[in-house]
LOKE-260543 format. One record per atom (N, C-alpha, C): x, y, z; residue number from 1; residue in one letter; atom name. Coordinates in steps of 0.05 Angstrom, whole numbers, m for minus. Each point is the difference from the previous one (the first is absolute). Example, Ala and Ser with C-alpha at 12.3 -4.5 7.8 and 13.67 -1.06 7.14 Angstrom:
2
<site <264; m114; 156>; 1; "A"; "N"> <site <m18; 24; 0>; 1; "A"; "CA"> <site <18; 24; 0>; 1; "A"; "C"> <site <m7; 21; m14>; 2; "S"; "N"> <site <16; 24; 1>; 2; "S"; "CA"> <site <m15; 22; 14>; 2; "S"; "C"> 
//
This chain:
166
<site <320; m60; 271>; 1; "M"; "N"> <site <m33; m21; 20>; 1; "M"; "CA"> <site <m1; 9; 35>; 1; "M"; "C"> <site <25; 15; 2>; 2; "E"; "N"> <site <0; 19; 29>; 2; "E"; "CA"> <site <m18; 27; 4>; 2; "E"; "C"> <site <m5; 5; m26>; 3; "K"; "N"> <site <m2; 25; m8>; 3; "K"; "CA"> <site <m36; m12; 0>; 3; "K"; "C"> <site <m10; m15; m8>; 4; "Y"; "N"> <site <m28; m14; m11>; 4; "Y"; "CA"> <site <6; m25; 13>; 4; "Y"; "C"> <site <m17; 8; 33>; 5; "P"; "N"> <site <7; m20; 10>; 5; "P"; "CA"> <site <m28; m28; m11>; 5; "P"; "C"> <site <m29; 13; m9>; 6; "H"; "N"> <site <m21; m17; m1>; 6; "H"; "CA"> <site <m2; m6; m44>; 6; "H"; "C"> <site <0; m19; 2>; 7; "S"; "N"> <site <10; m10; m24>; 7; "S"; "CA"> <site <m20; m17; m7>; 7; "S"; "C"> <site <m5; m8; m33>; 8; "V"; "N"> <site <m14; m17; m9>; 8; "V"; "CA"> <site <15; m13; m32>; 8; "V"; "C"> <site <11; m16; 4>; 9; "L"; "N"> <site <10; m13; m30>; 9; "L"; "CA"> <site <2; m20; m10>; 9; "L"; "C"> <site <m14; m6; m29>; 10; "H"; "N"> <site <8; m8; m13>; 10; "H"; "CA"> <site <35; m28; m17>; 10; "H"; "C"> <site <1; m2; 3>; 11; "S"; "N"> <site <24; 9; m19>; 11; "S"; "CA"> <site <4; m28; m25>; 11; "S"; "C"> <site <15; 12; m19>; 12; "R"; "N"> <site <m15; m20; m22>; 12; "R"; "CA"> <site <30; 8; m11>; 12; "R"; "C"> <site <12; m15; m27>; 13; "E"; "N"> <site <18; 3; m8>; 13; "E"; "CA"> <site <m4; 27; m32>; 13; "E"; "C"> <site <m28; m15; 5>; 14; "D"; "N"> <site <m3; 30; m26>; 14; "D"; "CA"> <site <m6; 37; 3>; 14; "D"; "C"> <site <3; 10; m21>; 15; "S"; "N"> <site <m13; 26; 16>; 15; "S"; "CA"> <site <m27; m3; 1>; 15; "S"; "C"> <site <m20; m23; 22>; 16; "F"; "N"> <site <m21; 13; 5>; 16; "F"; "CA"> <site <0; 4; 35>; 16; "F"; "C"> <site <26; m14; 14>; 17; "G"; "N"> <site <m3; 12; 18>; 17; "G"; "CA"> <site <m21; 4; 8>; 17; "G"; "C"> <site <m4; 14; 35>; 18; "M"; "N"> <site <m16; 23; 3>; 18; "M"; "CA"> <site <17; m2; 35>; 18; "M"; "C"> <site <0; 19; 21>; 19; "A"; "N"> <site <3; 15; 5>; 19; "A"; "CA"> <site <m24; 20; 15>; 19; "A"; "C"> <site <1; 5; 29>; 20; "V"; "N"> <site <m16; 32; 15>; 20; "V"; "CA"> <site <25; m13; 18>; 20; "V"; "C"> <site <8; 39; 7>; 21; "L"; "N"> <site <3; m1; 26>; 21; "L"; "CA"> <site <2; 17; 11>; 21; "L"; "C"> <site <0; 3; 29>; 22; "S"; "N"> <site <m12; 23; 21>; 22; "S"; "CA"> <site <8; 3; 16>; 22; "S"; "C"> <site <m4; 20; 4>; 23; "K"; "N"> <site <21; 12; 41>; 23; "K"; "CA"> <site <m33; 0; 21>; 23; "K"; "C"> <site <m19; m11; m18>; 24; "H"; "N"> <site <m32; 2; 15>; 24; "H"; "CA"> <site <m2; m25; 0>; 24; "H"; "C"> <site <m15; m11; 20>; 25; "P"; "N"> <site <m3; m32; 10>; 25; "P"; "CA"> <site <m32; m9; m29>; 25; "P"; "C"> <site <m3; m14; m2>; 26; "F"; "N"> <site <m7; m12; m17>; 26; "F"; "CA"> <site <m34; m13; 15>; 26; "F"; "C"> <site <m16; 17; m4>; 27; "L"; "N"> <site <m34; m9; 11>; 27; "L"; "CA"> <site <m5; m31; m22>; 27; "L"; "C"> <site <4; m2; m19>; 28; "D"; "N"> <site <m6; m22; m12>; 28; "D"; "CA"> <site <16; 0; m25>; 28; "D"; "C"> <site <m2; m32; m10>; 29; "S"; "N"> <site <16; 1; m24>; 29; "S"; "CA"> <site <m12; m22; m11>; 29; "S"; "C"> <site <4; 10; m33>; 30; "D"; "N"> <site <m18; m26; m12>; 30; "D"; "CA"> <site <25; m3; m33>; 30; "D"; "C"> <site <10; m18; m8>; 31; "T"; "N"> <site <9; m5; m18>; 31; "T"; "CA"> <site <m19; m17; m16>; 31; "T"; "C"> <site <m7; m5; m30>; 32; "W"; "N"> <site <m18; m11; m21>; 32; "W"; "CA"> <site <14; m1; m11>; 32; "W"; "C"> <site <m7; m24; m22>; 33; "I"; "N"> <site <25; 3; m30>; 33; "I"; "CA"> <site <m22; m4; m12>; 33; "I"; "C"> <site <6; 3; m27>; 34; "V"; "N"> <site <m16; 12; m21>; 34; "V"; "CA"> <site <20; m6; m25>; 34; "V"; "C"> <site <m2; m23; m19>; 35; "G"; "N"> <site <23; 1; m21>; 35; "G"; "CA"> <site <34; m6; 7>; 35; "G"; "C"> <site <m18; m23; 17>; 36; "E"; "N"> <site <41; 5; 16>; 36; "E"; "CA"> <site <10; 25; 2>; 36; "E"; "C"> <site <m15; 25; 13>; 37; "V"; "N"> <site <16; 13; 13>; 37; "V"; "CA"> <site <m13; 11; 12>; 37; "V"; "C"> <site <16; 9; 23>; 38; "P"; "N"> <site <m20; 2; 39>; 38; "P"; "CA"> <site <m5; 37; m11>; 38; "P"; "C"> <site <m22; m1; 23>; 39; "I"; "N"> <site <m3; 32; 7>; 39; "I"; "CA"> <site <m8; 0; 12>; 39; "I"; "C"> <site <21; 30; 24>; 40; "I"; "N"> <site <m7; 4; 37>; 40; "I"; "CA"> <site <m18; 17; 9>; 40; "I"; "C"> <site <m13; m4; 10>; 41; "S"; "N"> <site <m13; 19; 9>; 41; "S"; "CA"> <site <12; 6; 37>; 41; "S"; "C"> <site <m3; 17; 4>; 42; "V"; "N"> <site <4; 11; 35>; 42; "V"; "CA"> <site <m18; 12; 14>; 42; "V"; "C"> <site <m12; 6; 24>; 43; "S"; "N"> <site <m1; 8; 12>; 43; "S"; "CA"> <site <29; 15; 21>; 43; "S"; "C"> <site <m12; 30; 6>; 44; "I"; "N"> <site <16; 15; 16>; 44; "I"; "CA"> <site <m17; 11; 19>; 44; "I"; "C"> <site <m5; 13; 20>; 45; "Q"; "N"> <site <m8; 22; 18>; 45; "Q"; "CA"> <site <14; 18; m9>; 45; "Q"; "C"> <site <m10; 32; m4>; 46; "W"; "N"> <site <2; 17; m8>; 46; "W"; "CA"> <site <m17; 19; 11>; 46; "W"; "C"> <site <16; 32; 19>; 47; "Q"; "N"> <site <m17; 18; 11>; 47; "Q"; "CA"> <site <m25; m14; 11>; 47; "Q"; "C"> <site <5; m31; 2>; 48; "G"; "N"> <site <m34; m1; 21>; 48; "G"; "CA"> <site <m4; m28; m29>; 48; "G"; "C"> <site <m6; 6; m16>; 49; "A"; "N"> <site <m34; m4; m19>; 49; "A"; "CA"> <site <25; m26; m18>; 49; "A"; "C"> <site <m13; m22; m11>; 50; "P"; "N"> <site <27; m21; m11>; 50; "P"; "CA"> <site <m6; 5; m20>; 50; "P"; "C"> <site <28; m1; m12>; 51; "I"; "N"> <site <m7; m5; m47>; 51; "I"; "CA"> <site <8; m21; 0>; 51; "I"; "C"> <site <2; m7; m24>; 52; "L"; "N"> <site <m7; m22; m26>; 52; "L"; "CA"> <site <23; 0; m2>; 52; "L"; "C"> <site <15; m3; m4>; 53; "I"; "N"> <site <24; 5; m36>; 53; "I"; "CA"> <site <0; m32; m5>; 53; "I"; "C"> <site <6; 6; m25>; 54; "T"; "N"> <site <m1; m24; m15>; 54; "T"; "CA"> <site <17; 9; m20>; 54; "T"; "C"> <site <35; m19; m5>; 55; "S"; "N"> <site <14; 5; m11>; 55; "S"; "CA"> <site <m4; m27; m36>; 55; "S"; "C"> <site <4; 18; m20>; 56; "W"; "N"> <site <m18; m20; m26>; 56; "W"; "CA"> <site <18; 4; m18>; 56; "W"; "C"> <site <10; m21; m14>; 57; "H"; "N"> <site <13; m5; m26>; 57; "H"; "CA"> <site <m24; m17; m20>; 57; "H"; "C"> <site <m2; m11; m25>; 58; "P"; "N"> <site <m11; m17; m8>; 58; "P"; "CA"> <site <24; m2; m18>; 58; "P"; "C"> <site <m4; m23; m12>; 59; "L"; "N"> <site <16; 0; m29>; 59; "L"; "CA"> <site <0; 7; m13>; 59; "L"; "C"> <site <21; 7; m22>; 60; "P"; "N"> <site <m11; 26; m25>; 60; "P"; "CA"> <site <m9; m26; m11>; 60; "P"; "C"> <site <m29; 25; m19>; 61; "P"; "N"> <site <m11; m10; m19>; 61; "P"; "CA"> <site <6; m10; m27>; 61; "P"; "C"> <site <26; m4; 1>; 62; "R"; "N"> <site <14; m1; m26>; 62; "R"; "CA"> <site <m2; m28; m21>; 62; "R"; "C"> <site <m19; m20; 7>; 63; "T"; "N"> <site <3; m34; m7>; 63; "T"; "CA"> <site <m32; m1; m4>; 63; "T"; "C"> <site <m15; m12; m8>; 64; "L"; "N"> <site <m22; 3; m4>; 64; "L"; "CA"> <site <m14; m15; 27>; 64; "L"; "C"> <site <22; m23; 5>; 65; "E"; "N"> <site <m6; m14; 37>; 65; "E"; "CA"> <site <13; 30; 11>; 65; "E"; "C"> <site <16; 7; 8>; 66; "Y"; "N"> <site <m3; 23; 21>; 66; "Y"; "CA"> <site <m21; 15; 3>; 66; "Y"; "C"> <site <m22; 9; m31>; 67; "F"; "N"> <site <m19; 22; 9>; 67; "F"; "CA"> <site <m20; m11; 7>; 67; "F"; "C"> <site <m1; m32; 0>; 68; "K"; "N"> <site <m32; m12; 7>; 68; "K"; "CA"> <site <13; 10; 31>; 68; "K"; "C"> <site <25; m8; 2>; 69; "I"; "N"> <site <0; m11; 36>; 69; "I"; "CA"> <site <3; 34; 18>; 69; "I"; "C"> <site <8; 28; m22>; 70; "W"; "N"> <site <m1; 25; 11>; 70; "W"; "CA"> <site <m21; 5; 5>; 70; "W"; "C"> <site <m24; m5; m20>; 71; "N"; "N"> <site <m29; 3; 1>; 71; "N"; "CA"> <site <m7; m12; 25>; 71; "N"; "C"> <site <2; m20; 13>; 72; "E"; "N"> <site <2; m32; 23>; 72; "E"; "CA"> <site <13; 18; 6>; 72; "E"; "C"> <site <24; 13; 17>; 73; "Q"; "N"> <site <1; 14; 25>; 73; "Q"; "CA"> <site <m13; 32; 5>; 73; "Q"; "C"> <site <m2; 12; m30>; 74; "Y"; "N"> <site <m18; 32; 15>; 74; "Y"; "CA"> <site <m34; m10; 4>; 74; "Y"; "C"> <site <m13; m21; m9>; 75; "D"; "N"> <site <m20; m9; 13>; 75; "D"; "CA"> <site <0; m7; 27>; 75; "D"; "C"> <site <23; m13; 4>; 76; "E"; "N"> <site <1; m12; 28>; 76; "E"; "CA"> <site <1; 31; 20>; 76; "E"; "C"> <site <20; 2; m2>; 77; "L"; "N"> <site <7; 33; 14>; 77; "L"; "CA"> <site <m26; 11; 8>; 77; "L"; "C"> <site <m20; 14; m22>; 78; "L"; "N"> <site <m22; 21; m4>; 78; "L"; "CA"> <site <m20; m20; 22>; 78; "L"; "C"> <site <m11; m30; m13>; 79; "Q"; "N"> <site <m8; 0; 24>; 79; "Q"; "CA"> <site <17; m8; 35>; 79; "Q"; "C"> <site <17; 6; m6>; 80; "R"; "N"> <site <14; m2; 38>; 80; "R"; "CA"> <site <5; 35; 20>; 80; "R"; "C"> <site <4; 5; m36>; 81; "L"; "N"> <site <m2; 25; 19>; 81; "L"; "CA"> <site <m16; 24; m2>; 81; "L"; "C"> <site <m40; m21; m7>; 82; "S"; "N"> <site <m23; 7; m1>; 82; "S"; "CA"> <site <m19; m9; 35>; 82; "S"; "C"> <site <25; m18; 12>; 83; "Q"; "N"> <site <m5; m19; 26>; 83; "Q"; "CA"> <site <8; 32; 16>; 83; "Q"; "C"> <site <11; 20; 6>; 84; "S"; "N"> <site <6; 11; 14>; 84; "S"; "CA"> <site <1; 32; m17>; 84; "S"; "C"> <site <m15; 24; 32>; 85; "T"; "N"> <site <m12; 19; 0>; 85; "T"; "CA"> <site <17; 18; 5>; 85; "T"; "C"> <site <10; 1; 14>; 86; "G"; "N"> <site <19; 23; 13>; 86; "G"; "CA"> <site <35; 7; m16>; 86; "G"; "C"> <site <17; 13; 8>; 87; "P"; "N"> <site <16; 15; m7>; 87; "P"; "CA"> <site <17; m30; m11>; 87; "P"; "C"> <site <6; 3; m30>; 88; "R"; "N"> <site <17; m21; m7>; 88; "R"; "CA"> <site <20; 9; m28>; 88; "R"; "C"> <site <22; m14; 3>; 89; "L"; "N"> <site <25; 18; m20>; 89; "L"; "CA"> <site <10; m33; m16>; 89; "L"; "C"> <site <m9; 1; m17>; 90; "L"; "N"> <site <21; m11; m24>; 90; "L"; "CA"> <site <10; 1; m21>; 90; "L"; "C"> <site <32; m10; 11>; 91; "I"; "N"> <site <23; 11; m19>; 91; "I"; "CA"> <site <22; m25; m6>; 91; "I"; "C"> <site <10; 14; m30>; 92; "G"; "N"> <site <12; m22; m5>; 92; "G"; "CA"> <site <3; 4; m35>; 92; "G"; "C"> <site <5; m12; m13>; 93; "D"; "N"> <site <11; m19; m16>; 93; "D"; "CA"> <site <m22; m7; m21>; 93; "D"; "C"> <site <m25; 28; m12>; 94; "F"; "N"> <site <m24; m17; m15>; 94; "F"; "CA"> <site <3; m21; m37>; 94; "F"; "C"> <site <15; 7; 1>; 95; "N"; "N"> <site <15; m11; m16>; 95; "N"; "CA"> <site <m25; 17; m26>; 95; "N"; "C"> <site <m12; 21; m1>; 96; "A"; "N"> <site <m18; 22; m12>; 96; "A"; "CA"> <site <m1; 24; 3>; 96; "A"; "C"> <site <8; 13; m30>; 97; "T"; "N"> <site <m5; 31; 11>; 97; "T"; "CA"> <site <m27; 14; 14>; 97; "T"; "C"> <site <2; 25; m3>; 98; "Q"; "N"> <site <m20; 15; 12>; 98; "Q"; "CA"> <site <m20; m4; m16>; 98; "Q"; "C"> <site <2; m14; m24>; 99; "H"; "N"> <site <m29; 12; m25>; 99; "H"; "CA"> <site <m18; m30; 0>; 99; "H"; "C"> <site <17; m18; 16>; 100; "N"; "N"> <site <m10; m30; 3>; 100; "N"; "CA"> <site <m29; 4; 6>; 100; "N"; "C"> <site <m15; m26; m13>; 101; "L"; "N"> <site <m31; 2; 10>; 101; "L"; "CA"> <site <m3; m12; 37>; 101; "L"; "C"> <site <27; m10; 12>; 102; "W"; "N"> <site <1; m10; 20>; 102; "W"; "CA"> <site <9; 19; 22>; 102; "W"; "C"> <site <15; 15; m14>; 103; "I"; "N"> <site <m11; 21; 30>; 103; "I"; "CA"> <site <m6; 23; m4>; 103; "I"; "C"> <site <m16; m4; m28>; 104; "K"; "N"> <site <m23; 21; 0>; 104; "K"; "CA"> <site <m24; m16; 22>; 104; "K"; "C"> <site <m8; m33; 1>; 105; "R"; "N"> <site <m12; 0; 12>; 105; "R"; "CA"> <site <5; 2; 36>; 105; "R"; "C"> <site <32; 5; 8>; 106; "L"; "N"> <site <3; 3; 16>; 106; "L"; "CA"> <site <m7; 34; 12>; 106; "L"; "C"> <site <0; 15; m27>; 107; "L"; "N"> <site <m4; 18; 19>; 107; "L"; "CA"> <site <m32; 11; m9>; 107; "L"; "C"> <site <m20; m9; m10>; 108; "R"; "N"> <site <m28; 0; 5>; 108; "R"; "CA"> <site <3; m11; 32>; 108; "R"; "C"> <site <5; m16; m2>; 109; "R"; "N"> <site <m1; m9; 46>; 109; "R"; "CA"> <site <9; 15; 7>; 109; "R"; "C"> <site <9; 26; 2>; 110; "G"; "N"> <site <5; 17; 20>; 110; "G"; "CA"> <site <20; m4; 7>; 110; "G"; "C"> <site <25; m12; m27>; 111; "Y"; "N"> <site <36; 18; 10>; 111; "Y"; "CA"> <site <m1; 8; m23>; 111; "Y"; "C"> <site <24; 29; 25>; 112; "Q"; "N"> <site <18; 6; m26>; 112; "Q"; "CA"> <site <26; 0; 11>; 112; "Q"; "C"> <site <17; 8; m37>; 113; "S"; "N"> <site <24; m6; 6>; 113; "S"; "CA"> <site <19; 19; 10>; 113; "S"; "C"> <site <16; 2; 17>; 114; "A"; "N"> <site <24; 14; 10>; 114; "A"; "CA"> <site <m6; 15; m24>; 114; "A"; "C"> <site <13; m1; m13>; 115; "H"; "N"> <site <18; 9; m30>; 115; "H"; "CA"> <site <m13; 22; m11>; 115; "H"; "C"> <site <m30; m9; 5>; 116; "V"; "N"> <site <m22; 17; m9>; 116; "V"; "CA"> <site <m3; 30; 9>; 116; "V"; "C"> <site <4; m17; 30>; 117; "Q"; "N"> <site <m9; 27; 23>; 117; "Q"; "CA"> <site <15; 24; 8>; 117; "Q"; "C"> <site <32; m24; m6>; 118; "T"; "N"> <site <18; 24; m2>; 118; "T"; "CA"> <site <14; 29; m24>; 118; "T"; "C"> <site <m24; m11; m30>; 119; "G"; "N"> <site <14; 9; m19>; 119; "G"; "CA"> <site <22; m11; m12>; 119; "G"; "C"> <site <m5; m35; 7>; 120; "R"; "N"> <site <22; m12; m16>; 120; "R"; "CA"> <site <1; m24; m17>; 120; "R"; "C"> <site <m36; 14; m8>; 121; "G"; "N"> <site <m3; m30; m15>; 121; "G"; "CA"> <site <18; m5; m22>; 121; "G"; "C"> <site <10; 3; m13>; 122; "Y"; "N"> <site <9; 2; m30>; 122; "Y"; "CA"> <site <41; m21; 20>; 122; "Y"; "C"> <site <m4; m7; 18>; 123; "A"; "N"> <site <23; m8; 17>; 123; "A"; "CA"> <site <9; m15; m10>; 123; "A"; "C"> <site <35; m16; m9>; 124; "V"; "N"> <site <m1; m21; m12>; 124; "V"; "CA"> <site <21; m21; 25>; 124; "V"; "C"> <site <m15; m32; m1>; 125; "T"; "N"> <site <20; m1; 25>; 125; "T"; "CA"> <site <22; m34; m24>; 125; "T"; "C"> <site <m21; m3; m21>; 126; "W"; "N"> <site <17; m19; m15>; 126; "W"; "CA"> <site <m7; m1; m38>; 126; "W"; "C"> <site <35; m4; m7>; 127; "P"; "N"> <site <8; m7; m3>; 127; "P"; "CA"> <site <20; 7; 22>; 127; "P"; "C"> <site <26; m12; 10>; 128; "N"; "N"> <site <17; 18; 18>; 128; "N"; "CA"> <site <35; 4; m22>; 128; "N"; "C"> <site <m5; 12; m14>; 129; "G"; "N"> <site <24; m5; m25>; 129; "G"; "CA"> <site <0; m36; m10>; 129; "G"; "C"> <site <m10; m8; 6>; 130; "T"; "N"> <site <12; m33; m16>; 130; "T"; "CA"> <site <m15; 0; m17>; 130; "T"; "C"> <site <m25; 16; m15>; 131; "S"; "N"> <site <m7; m4; m32>; 131; "S"; "CA"> <site <1; 15; m10>; 131; "S"; "C"> <site <m7; 1; m17>; 132; "R"; "N"> <site <m6; 23; m26>; 132; "R"; "CA"> <site <m34; m1; m1>; 132; "R"; "C"> <site <m17; m11; m1>; 133; "V"; "N"> <site <m26; 4; 18>; 133; "V"; "CA"> <site <m2; 39; 18>; 133; "V"; "C"> <site <m35; 0; m21>; 134; "P"; "N"> <site <6; 24; 4>; 134; "P"; "CA"> <site <m14; 5; 30>; 134; "P"; "C"> <site <12; 17; 28>; 135; "P"; "N"> <site <m10; 1; 26>; 135; "P"; "CA"> <site <m11; m7; 8>; 135; "P"; "C"> <site <m13; m2; 22>; 136; "M"; "N"> <site <m29; m4; 6>; 136; "M"; "CA"> <site <m7; 3; 34>; 136; "M"; "C"> <site <m22; m3; 3>; 137; "R"; "N"> <site <m4; 0; 24>; 137; "R"; "CA"> <site <m1; m31; 18>; 137; "R"; "C"> <site <4; m14; 1>; 138; "L"; "N"> <site <m21; m22; 18>; 138; "L"; "CA"> <site <m2; m11; 20>; 138; "L"; "C"> <site <12; 10; 14>; 139; "D"; "N"> <site <0; 1; 31>; 139; "D"; "CA"> <site <m15; 26; 14>; 139; "D"; "C"> <site <m5; m12; 20>; 140; "H"; "N"> <site <m24; 26; 7>; 140; "H"; "CA"> <site <m9; m6; 26>; 140; "H"; "C"> <site <m7; 16; 12>; 141; "A"; "N"> <site <m19; 8; 22>; 141; "A"; "CA"> <site <m17; 8; 6>; 141; "A"; "C"> <site <m19; m10; 7>; 142; "L"; "N"> <site <m25; m1; 8>; 142; "L"; "CA"> <site <m17; 5; 21>; 142; "L"; "C"> <site <m14; 14; 5>; 143; "M"; "N"> <site <m17; 8; 29>; 143; "M"; "CA"> <site <m27; 4; 11>; 143; "M"; "C"> <site <m1; m4; 10>; 144; "S"; "N"> <site <m40; 7; 15>; 144; "S"; "CA"> <site <m2; 31; m3>; 144; "S"; "C"> <site <m19; m4; 4>; 145; "K"; "N"> <site <m8; 35; 3>; 145; "K"; "CA"> <site <14; 12; 34>; 145; "K"; "C"> <site <m3; m16; 1>; 146; "H"; "N"> <site <15; 0; 30>; 146; "H"; "CA"> <site <27; 12; 10>; 146; "H"; "C"> <site <13; 10; m25>; 147; "F"; "N"> <site <26; 4; m2>; 147; "F"; "CA"> <site <6; 29; m27>; 147; "F"; "C"> <site <17; 14; 14>; 148; "V"; "N"> <site <7; 10; m21>; 148; "V"; "CA"> <site <32; 4; 5>; 148; "V"; "C"> <site <9; m9; m27>; 149; "C"; "N"> <site <37; 16; m12>; 149; "C"; "CA"> <site <12; 12; 1>; 149; "C"; "C"> <site <4; 10; 21>; 150; "R"; "N"> <site <26; 26; m8>; 150; "R"; "CA"> <site <19; 2; m10>; 150; "R"; "C"> <site <16; m23; m19>; 151; "Q"; "N"> <site <28; m10; m12>; 151; "Q"; "CA"> <site <4; m26; m11>; 151; "Q"; "C"> <site <m1; m3; m14>; 152; "I"; "N"> <site <13; m26; m13>; 152; "I"; "CA"> <site <19; 2; m21>; 152; "I"; "C"> <site <22; m13; m3>; 153; "R"; "N"> <site <22; 12; m17>; 153; "R"; "CA"> <site <7; m41; m16>; 153; "R"; "C"> <site <28; 15; m21>; 154; "E"; "N"> <site <9; m32; m2>; 154; "E"; "CA"> <site <25; m13; 13>; 154; "E"; "C"> <site <3; m16; 2>; 155; "G"; "N"> <site <35; m3; 2>; 155; "G"; "CA"> <site <22; m7; m10>; 155; "G"; "C"> <site <8; m1; m10>; 156; "T"; "N"> <site <29; m20; m15>; 156; "T"; "CA"> <site <m9; m20; 2>; 156; "T"; "C"> <site <m4; m24; 8>; 157; "G"; "N"> <site <2; m16; 3>; 157; "G"; "CA"> <site <20; m25; m18>; 157; "G"; "C"> <site <9; m1; 12>; 158; "Q"; "N"> <site <30; m21; 1>; 158; "Q"; "CA"> <site <m5; m24; m3>; 158; "Q"; "C"> <site <0; m15; m19>; 159; "G"; "N"> <site <m2; m40; 3>; 159; "G"; "CA"> <site <m28; m3; m1>; 159; "G"; "C"> <site <m12; 22; m18>; 160; "S"; "N"> <site <m25; m1; m13>; 160; "S"; "CA"> <site <m9; 4; m33>; 160; "S"; "C"> <site <m20; 0; m15>; 161; "D"; "N"> <site <m1; 4; m23>; 161; "D"; "CA"> <site <m28; 28; 20>; 161; "D"; "C"> <site <m9; 5; 20>; 162; "H"; "N"> <site <m14; 18; 8>; 162; "H"; "CA"> <site <16; 18; 16>; 162; "H"; "C"> <site <m15; 21; m3>; 163; "K"; "N"> <site <5; 22; 25>; 163; "K"; "CA"> <site <m28; m7; 18>; 163; "K"; "C"> <site <21; 12; 21>; 164; "P"; "N"> <site <m26; m9; 33>; 164; "P"; "CA"> <site <m5; 18; 2>; 164; "P"; "C"> <site <m23; 4; 8>; 165; "L"; "N"> <site <m12; 26; 11>; 165; "L"; "CA"> <site <11; 2; 34>; 165; "L"; "C"> <site <m8; 34; 3>; 166; "I"; "N"> <site <24; 4; 22>; 166; "I"; "CA"> <site <m37; 14; 14>; 166; "I"; "C"> 
//
C-alpha cells in the first residue's frame, strides 16, 4: 500500500473482491454492483489527459443463473463505457475468450486487445495448472484507440487459477 497510496477497495470473502491501486491520485472513482459483483472504474490524469480505467470481473457463465447475470453485467458495462469518449482501459478476468460475442462487441466499439496488438493473440491465462481443461485466455487488457501496447505478458499467478497480465 505504501508503493500505491491511492486505492479503491471492495473486499469480499470469495474470489470477486476488487481493488484498484495506483501511484497516481484518482480524479474520480465509481464502484457499482451488478449481480452482487463489484465493478470499479477510476480516472487518473496521465500526460495532461484523464484516462478511465475499469477493472472488470463478471461471474463465470457456468450455470443458467450465472449466465443470465453475466449477460446483465456485460450489458451494464457496455452502457457505462458508451458514456465516455476519451482514453479508456478495460482490464481484468472477463470470463470470456477473445472469440466471445461480448468481446467482439467491445472490439466493434473501438477497443483493441493488447494481446492482439503485440502479436500474442493466442496467449493463455487460464487454467494456471489447476485443471485439465484446455488452456485459454479469459483475462484481457482492452484499450481505446488512444493507446498502443508495446508489451504484454503473463506472470506465474501464485495463489490463483489465473496467470496475471503484466
